[in-house]
C-alpha positions, 0 to 999 in steps of 0.5 A, a space after each residue: 775573143 781574138 777569133 771574134 775580133 778577126 771575124 769582125 775585122 775581115 779586112 785587117 791583116 793580123 797574121 804579122 801581129 804577135 800574140 800579145 799585140 793581137 790580145 791588146 787589139 782585141 781587148 781595146 775593141 771589146 772595151 769600146 764595144 757595147 757593155 753587153 759584149 764587155 760583160 761577156 769577156 772571160 776572166 782572163 781578159 778581165 785581168 788583162 783589161 785591169 792592168 794585171 799581168 799579161 794573160 797566156 793564150 790557150 796554146 801558151 798554157 798547153 805549152 807550159 803544161 807540157 813542160 811541167 810534164 817533161 819535168 815530172 817525167 825526167 824525175 821519174 826517168 832518173 829514179 826508175 828503170 825500164 824493162 826490155 819492153 819499155 815499162 817502168 819497174 815499180 821498184 827502185 834501189 834506195 841506195 840509187 834513189 838518194 843520188 837523184 838531184 835536180 838539174 840546174 836548181 834555181 830559186 824564184 824571187 817570190 811575191 811581194 809581201 803585201 800586209 792587209 787586215 780586212 782587205 785594207 793595207 797596213 801602212 808602216 814606215 820603211 825605217 821600221 825594218 826590212 828595207 835596209 834604211 838607216 834610222 839615222 837621217 844623216 846616214 839615210 841621206 847618204 844611202 839615198 845619194 849613193 844609191 845604197 837605197 834605190 829610190 825611183 820616180 815614175 814618169 808615167 803617161 807624160 814621158 817621151 818613152 810612154 808616148 813612143 809606145 814603150 813601158 812607162 819608165 821609172 827614173 832615178 830620184 835625182 832629176 840630174 841623173 839620166 839613169 833609170 830602173 826600168 828593169 824593175 817594173 812600170 812607173 805611174 806618173 809622179 809615184 815614188 818607188 823603192 827598188 828592192 832586190 830579190 834573192 835571185 838578183 832581180 829588181 822589183 819596184 815597190 810603189 810607196 804611199 804618200 801620206 794624205 792629210 787625214 787619219 784614215 783611208 775613209 773619205 772625209 765628208 765636208 758636212 762633218 768637218 769641224 774647225 779649230 781655227 778662229 776667224 782671227 787666225 788663232 787656235 781655239 783654246 784646248 783644240 788642235 786643228 787638222 793638218 788640212 785646216 792648217 794648210 788652208 789657212 797657211 796657203 791663204 795666209 789667214 793664220 795668226 803669227 801667234 800659232 808659231 809660238 817661240 819663233 821670233 816674229 821676223 822669221 815667221 813669214 819666211 818660215 810659213 813660206 818654206 813650210 808650205 813648200 814642204 807640206 804640199 805642191 801648191 803652185 801654178 804647176 798643178 794647173 790642168 787645162 779644162 779641155 784635158 781635165 776629163 782625160 787626166 784625172 790623176 793630175 786634175 785631182 791634184 790642182 791646188 794653188 792660191 792666186 795672190 793677184 786675184 785672191 782666188 784659191 784653185 782646188 779640184 772638186 768632182 762634178 755630178 758625174 764624179 769628174 774632177 775639175 778646177 773650182 775657184 773660191 775667192 778669199 772673201 768667201 773663204 773668210 766669211 763662209 764656213 761651208 766654203 771652208 769645210 768644202 775646201 778642207 775636205 778636198 785637201 784631206 781627200 785629194 792631196 798629200 805631202 809634197 813629193 816633188 823629186 827636185 825638192 826631195 833630193 835637195 837638203 832641207 832648205 837653209 831658210 827653213 832650218 834657220 827659222 827652226 834654229 832660232 826656236 831651239 836657240 831661244 829655248 835650249 830645253 826644247 827637243 822638238 818643235 810642234 806646230 799648232 799641236 799637230 803631230 805631223 808638224 813636229 820637227 825634232 832637234 836631233 834630226 836636223 841639228 848637231 849639238 852646236 845647232 849647226 845644220 845636219 846634212 839631211 835631205 827632204 827625202 830622208 826626213 820624209 822616210 824617217 817621219 813616215 810621210 812616205 809609207 809602205 804596206 809591205 811587211 818586214 820580209 819584203 818577199 815571201 813564198 819563193 819556190 825552187 825550180 829546176 830544168 830536170 833531174 840528174 841520176 848519179 851513182 854513189 861515186 857521183 858519176 852522172 848516169 842519166 841527165 834529162 833536161 827540158 828547159 821550163 820557164 
């Protein structure tokens, strides 16, 4: 592919480009060419275009094979002797052989143990084991703050470093910190990462999954959406709404105060406001200009907020070409048209997830929110948890947030999200598996430990 690129660009001086730079230029040229040409790109280039690990040139592959051969030969030389004509003796002294040892043995970090069933990721909480996270939320809050548990956030394409041609960085979760975890890998914009340490001390960034507002990874179709909240904002008897339907009612303030059973009426408006902030990023900061939507689909897909002045709900929906663009629905239509509500509920289910704004995550749970919950537990001391609208994901345990005297615990939103499964992983209890041992060569020693022969080759 590179030779074809050079042939097609005779006026360009490529002699000063590194192998990787030339690969990138050639790959970019192929991807913008006629589809028939793209289909001819070999497997290695397809890996490169898909964002997989950088591929090696034929010269680099031959170099690595040569190094492996050197390792093999060094082991043979350490084990066997040659006759006066330089031929290996096809026998060895067992007492000598047992003293052959690897030269500078080291262990690789292994690969991330991604658990899947039928090709689909198996999600679990990070507090279930393997990630050294405490199951006590107060202690987990301290671990995150002290960086005993290292959490990062990707800055992605919007970062200055990326625009300057560097790798998209992974910043520390605390927005006040200037530190980063760039040595651990790349950081996609807004994604949360657990920074793991391998057995050889290297750091690896493991991208976490934000829990979406649906029960499976399958797409939710609007025509199959069923509502459980009545026009008056109350929940139909014997039914439990989906969290997506609840969010629609919460953001448009069309849910009855009766849903917040056990909470003093005067606390409910503040509670709804704080709950929405914890649930989802639903403000004007999600807005993407129309001219940028097609280029920034990752951001365009997350547009969601309610304009109190106009009564318009803004949410992203795909057009006929699958490109997400913002769409407006007026509150009058939302109230009166069941099909409009179903479209919005499906979009919330498919596109949105629990709010992972880094500023909110490092802060303690809002005092205004906790005070509302405290009133519930104060009024009924037999309660051990407060479940809103019967929705499991909207369950707040008293022991997680309050001490015995109902004073607030020091609990960060990040710690609460990890403990309650709002941030998930598909990595197993053993984070890394399949490590291997490698060495620079072999050492032959006599029974006394004196080195007889040392052959080094410096393989990568």
